[in-house]
C-alpha positions as CSV (number, residue, x, y, z in Angstrom):
1,X,28.9,93.5,-30.5
2,X,26.4,91.3,-32.3
3,X,27.7,88.9,-35.0
4,X,25.2,88.9,-37.8
5,X,25.4,87.6,-41.4
6,X,26.3,89.9,-44.2
7,X,23.1,89.0,-46.1
8,X,20.1,91.3,-45.8
9,X,17.5,90.2,-43.3
10,X,14.1,89.2,-44.6
11,X,11.2,91.7,-44.2
12,X,9.8,92.1,-40.7
13,X,8.0,88.8,-39.8
14,X,5.8,90.8,-37.4
15,X,4.4,92.9,-40.3
16,X,3.3,89.8,-42.1
17,X,1.3,88.7,-39.1
18,X,-0.7,91.9,-38.8
19,X,-3.4,90.7,-41.1
20,X,-4.0,87.4,-39.2
21,X,-7.1,87.0,-37.1
22,X,-6.6,86.9,-33.3
23,X,-7.2,83.2,-33.2
24,X,-4.7,82.6,-35.9
25,X,-2.1,84.9,-34.2
26,X,-2.4,82.9,-31.0
27,X,-2.1,79.5,-32.8
28,X,1.1,80.7,-34.6
29,X,2.8,82.5,-31.7
30,X,1.4,80.7,-28.6
31,X,0.2,83.9,-27.0
32,X,-2.8,86.3,-27.4
33,X,-2.2,89.5,-29.4
34,X,-2.8,91.6,-26.2
35,X,-0.2,89.5,-24.3
36,X,2.2,89.9,-27.2
37,X,1.9,93.6,-27.2
38,X,2.4,93.7,-23.4
39,X,5.6,91.7,-23.9
40,X,6.7,94.1,-26.6
41,X,6.2,97.0,-24.3
42,X,8.4,95.5,-21.6
43,X,11.1,94.6,-24.2
44,X,11.0,98.1,-25.7
45,X,11.8,99.7,-22.4
46,X,14.7,97.2,-21.8
47,X,15.9,97.8,-25.4
48,X,15.9,101.6,-24.9
49,X,18.0,101.2,-21.7
50,X,20.3,98.9,-23.7
51,X,20.7,101.5,-26.5
52,X,21.5,104.2,-24.0
53,X,24.5,102.2,-22.9
54,X,25.8,102.3,-26.5
55,X,26.7,99.4,-28.8
56,X,25.6,98.3,-32.2
57,X,21.9,98.3,-32.9
58,X,20.1,95.0,-33.6
59,X,19.2,94.1,-37.2
60,X,15.8,92.9,-35.8
61,X,13.0,95.0,-34.4
62,X,11.8,94.2,-30.9
63,X,8.7,92.4,-32.3
64,X,10.8,90.1,-34.5
65,X,13.1,89.3,-31.6
66,X,10.1,88.4,-29.5
67,X,8.8,86.2,-32.3
68,X,12.1,84.4,-32.5
69,X,12.1,83.8,-28.8
70,X,8.5,82.5,-28.8
71,X,9.3,80.1,-31.7
72,X,12.1,78.4,-29.7
73,X,10.0,76.7,-27.0
74,X,7.2,75.8,-29.4
75,X,9.3,73.8,-31.9
76,X,12.8,73.6,-30.3
77,X,14.6,74.3,-33.6
78,X,18.3,74.7,-33.6
79,X,19.7,78.2,-33.2
80,X,21.2,77.8,-36.7
81,X,17.7,77.3,-38.2
82,X,16.3,80.2,-36.1
83,X,19.2,82.4,-37.3
84,X,18.6,81.5,-40.9
85,X,14.9,82.2,-40.6
86,X,15.5,85.7,-39.2
87,X,18.6,86.6,-41.1
88,X,21.0,86.6,-38.1
89,X,23.9,84.3,-37.0
90,X,23.4,81.2,-34.9
91,X,25.1,82.8,-31.9
92,X,23.0,86.0,-32.1
93,X,19.8,84.0,-32.3
94,X,20.8,82.3,-29.0
95,X,21.6,85.7,-27.5
96,X,18.2,87.1,-28.6
97,X,16.3,84.2,-27.1
98,X,18.1,84.5,-23.8
99,X,17.7,88.3,-23.6
100,X,13.9,88.1,-24.3
101,X,13.4,85.3,-21.8
102,X,15.5,86.9,-19.1
103,X,13.9,90.3,-19.6
104,X,10.3,88.9,-19.4
105,X,11.0,86.7,-16.4
106,X,12.3,89.8,-14.4
107,X,8.9,91.5,-14.9
108,X,6.3,90.6,-12.3
109,X,3.6,90.3,-14.9
110,X,5.3,87.2,-16.4
111,X,6.7,85.8,-13.1
112,X,5.0,82.5,-12.1
113,X,3.7,82.3,-8.5
114,X,5.8,79.1,-8.0
115,X,5.1,75.8,-6.3
116,X,5.5,77.3,-2.8
117,X,2.4,79.3,-3.3
118,X,0.4,76.0,-3.4
119,X,1.3,75.3,0.2
120,X,0.3,78.6,1.7
121,X,-2.5,78.6,4.2
122,X,-4.3,81.4,2.5
123,X,-4.7,79.2,-0.6
124,X,-6.6,80.8,-3.5
125,X,-6.7,77.7,-5.7
126,X,-9.8,75.5,-5.1
127,X,-8.9,73.1,-8.0
128,X,-5.6,72.7,-9.8
129,X,-4.9,70.7,-12.9
130,X,-1.5,68.9,-13.4
131,X,-0.5,67.5,-16.7
132,X,2.6,66.8,-18.7
133,X,3.2,67.7,-22.4
134,X,5.9,66.4,-24.7
135,X,7.6,68.5,-27.3
136,X,9.7,66.8,-30.1
137,X,13.3,68.0,-30.4
138,X,16.2,67.2,-32.8
139,X,18.2,64.2,-31.8
140,X,20.8,65.4,-29.3
141,X,24.5,64.8,-29.9
142,X,25.0,63.4,-26.4
143,X,22.9,61.3,-24.0
144,X,20.4,60.4,-26.7
145,X,18.7,57.6,-24.7
146,X,17.7,60.0,-21.9
147,X,15.7,62.1,-24.4
148,X,14.1,59.2,-26.3
149,X,10.4,58.8,-25.5
150,X,9.0,55.3,-26.0
151,X,5.5,56.9,-26.1
152,X,6.3,59.3,-28.8
153,X,8.9,57.1,-30.5
154,X,11.3,60.1,-30.9
155,X,13.4,62.4,-28.8
156,X,11.4,64.9,-26.7
157,X,11.4,67.3,-23.8
158,X,8.7,67.1,-21.1
159,X,7.0,70.0,-19.4
160,X,4.8,69.6,-16.4
161,X,2.3,72.4,-15.9
162,X,0.3,73.1,-12.7
163,X,-2.7,75.3,-13.7
164,X,-5.5,77.0,-11.7
165,X,-8.7,75.5,-13.1
166,X,-10.7,78.7,-12.5
167,X,-8.8,81.1,-14.7
168,X,-6.3,78.7,-16.4
169,X,-3.4,80.7,-15.0
170,X,-0.1,78.7,-14.9
171,X,1.2,78.4,-11.3
172,X,4.4,76.6,-11.9
173,X,6.3,74.5,-14.5
174,X,8.9,71.7,-14.3
175,X,10.9,70.2,-17.1
176,X,12.6,66.8,-17.8
177,X,14.0,64.8,-20.6
178,X,11.6,62.6,-22.7
179,X,12.5,59.3,-21.1
180,X,11.4,60.4,-17.6
181,X,8.1,59.0,-16.5
182,X,5.3,61.5,-15.9
183,X,4.8,60.4,-12.3
184,X,8.5,60.5,-11.6
185,X,8.6,64.0,-13.0
186,X,5.8,64.9,-10.6
187,X,7.6,63.5,-7.6
188,X,10.9,65.1,-8.5
189,X,9.2,68.5,-9.0
190,X,8.2,68.4,-5.3
191,X,4.9,70.0,-6.0
192,X,2.9,69.8,-2.7
193,X,-0.7,70.9,-2.7
194,X,-2.5,72.5,0.2
195,X,-5.0,70.1,1.8
196,X,-7.9,72.4,0.8
197,X,-6.9,72.3,-2.8
198,X,-8.4,69.5,-4.9
């Protein structure tokens, strides 16, 4: 049973994005429109299976649930703020985000090759790029020092991406708190490159 607010949800956020140009859509959501539609297709199938089992239908359409889930890793808002923005409760916003993420990860089209792929002898990657990005987050209630980045002068989360230079496909990701040094994150992620990869 989903616990939602008694207030009426705002109009579909996805409908308001239809008039955006493709470049604006990607800037706002973080994914191309074609990728977004592909994700919606996967979630729609999972949602139909979920409905077949019974239960109360969601107040949000599949597209809006995907938008909610995509907003979380881009800005790291609290679930309370996400819930208010989409007209659902804090707990249900968390439930949506986890359902979307879990459903997409199970699909092979959105499953990353992983760091072990970099060590295989039949290596396909000639050049890989490794970089770390920091995303600001709200000040945590506990262990604040571990998330405080001296470089950004605020609390952050770090994400290390390994990308194939040829087609810019993400091979693997590693995460750490903001205080962790970039090189230490690299060592702890245990990314090992094949000798033929630059």
